[in-house]
C-alpha positions, 0 to 999 in steps of 0.5 A: 437577435442573432447576437442574442441567439449566439449567446444563448447557444453558447450558454446552452453548450456551457450548461451541457458541458457542465452537466456532463462534467458533473457526472464524473465522480472526482477523486483526489489521489496524492502520491510522491510523483517526483522525489526519491520515492517517485517510482513507487508513486508512479507505479501506484498511479498506474494501478489506480488508473487500471482500476478506474479503467476497470470501473469505467470501461469495458473490462469484465473482471469476474468478481471484481467491482467494475464490469465497465460502464461506470457506477450503476447506482450513480447512473453510470457515472465515471470515476475521474482521478485528479493526481497531486504530487506531495514529493514525499514531504508532509507539508506538501501533502497537506497543501495538496490535500487542501487544494484538491478539496477547495479548488478541485472539489473532489468527493474523496481522497486516496493516497499516499505511500508514506505514512508521514504524508498520510498523517497530514492529509488526514488532518486536512480531510478531517477538518473539511469532513471529506472521506480519506481512503488510506490504501497503503499507509501502514503506521498503526497510529494513523487510525488511533487518533480519534479521526472520523473521516479516515478509512484504511483497507491495508493491514497496519504494521502491528498486524504485519509485525505480529505475522512476521514474529508468528512466522519466525516462531512457526518456521523455527519450531518446524525446522528446529532452528529458532530465532534467538536474536534480531537486528532492527534497522529503520528509516526515521520517519513515521513508518520506520519509527512505528514499525521498529517500536512494535518489533522491539516490543514483540521481540521482548515478548517472544524472548528474542534478543534485540542485538542492534537497534539502528535508526538512520536518516530517510533517503540517506546517501550511504548506509555503510556505517549502518551495514557495518553495525549490522555485521558486528551485531551478527543477528539471526534475522535482520528486520529492515523498515526501509523505502526503496533507495535505502533497501538498495543501499543496504543490500548492496552494502552487505554484499560489499562487506561480505555480510550475509545474515541468516535471514532478512525479513523486511517490513515490505516497502522498498524490499517489495518494489520491482525497482529494488529487485532490478537494482540488486538482482541476485543479491535479493535471493532468499530475502523474506518480506511480509506482504498484503498480496500473494502473487501466486494465489490465483487459484483462490483469487481468480481476479488476480490473472486478469488484473495482473494482465491489465497492470502489466500491459499498462506498466510493463511490471508485475502487480506487487504488494504496493500496487495491489493495495491501490487496486483494492483501495480504489475498488472499496472507495468506488464501491462505497460511492456507488452504494451511497448513490451520492457524492455527498461526503456524509453519504460516502462516509456512511457507506464506507462504515457499512463496507463488507467486501468478501476477500474472494472479490478482491486480488488479496488473500484477505478474509475481506474488508470490514472497518472497525470504529477507527476506520481500520480494516479488521479482515486483512490477513498478511502473508510472508513472501520469499525471493526464489529464482528472482521472484517473490513466492508465498511461503506462509501461512500454510493455507496459501503458501505455494512452497516452503521457506528456505531457512538458513538460521543456525545452519 
């Protein structure tokens, strides 16, 4: 009898433990936690953990989802992140996505930094019919494949590049120094290839000559040849689509050969990474980049200050375009799960389809978050940042700018 009682008690404890575990909402998060892009992935990991803490803990952040206590329509259920490392390799991303779904039984997946890894993750989530929230991947093709289960909060590179060319046109007209030529330089994965194709089309439409079209191997150990080609082309504006290690090599290489273009206008990625800023120091001064995030828009986005403080306390770094997109991505996914009141995949998908989050309830200078039939947020509004005194400041568009751009074209 005593043995039977002990077995019954153990079974009861296991049942209680299982019930408590089931209360957690499991979300798989796939990022490059090792490899050449690991620092970006680790920064993204911290951002997701900060947002999960806002949702689960006692972080009263006005206007931002998550005043503590978990998801109210799920009985206070907590978000639990299960991280996986794709190492920047699409096939590892595929395998990790499948493992998270079949073995960890996650309700949804978020990720993944590189667009090439998002392409394979989204194939897996489509096959298993699990929601995938693309927080930061910017290749336009990701949401143009007729997939039902992918949702992207960030603008994509066509939207970003259009803003970049609108900026060049606007500042050129205002200063009288118009852009006549550009050099396109890009890494050879999906991100760089898609970005460069869009930029070349936009340049042609604007009557701007593409004087260099330079493709290089991603994570190349040297870009000295490519820098020499940039110098020889001598374009008004250099348009890089590069991850962090490449961005560092490029800027240092330009300095080594004494080449200073009229402007560098980057497609975000490595050029916005704090590790890039640390590595190149004053060489970054004057660099322009498109961005999702406006770090000095605190007046119109009061949630920036408290979220920035939480992120800085956790990472020792400022909130950036990349990390802010993770904050918003998890915010939107958790909001959808809460509104669904369920962890069933189809319920979450329907809630994501119905998403309508006002911009002022996020850290972003966006009009809001609302998905079209492809799963793309149509209310993301890019900005242009410029490094001044070692810090990125918003310089365009005028309604959110905190200063005018330094523009050296034609001078």
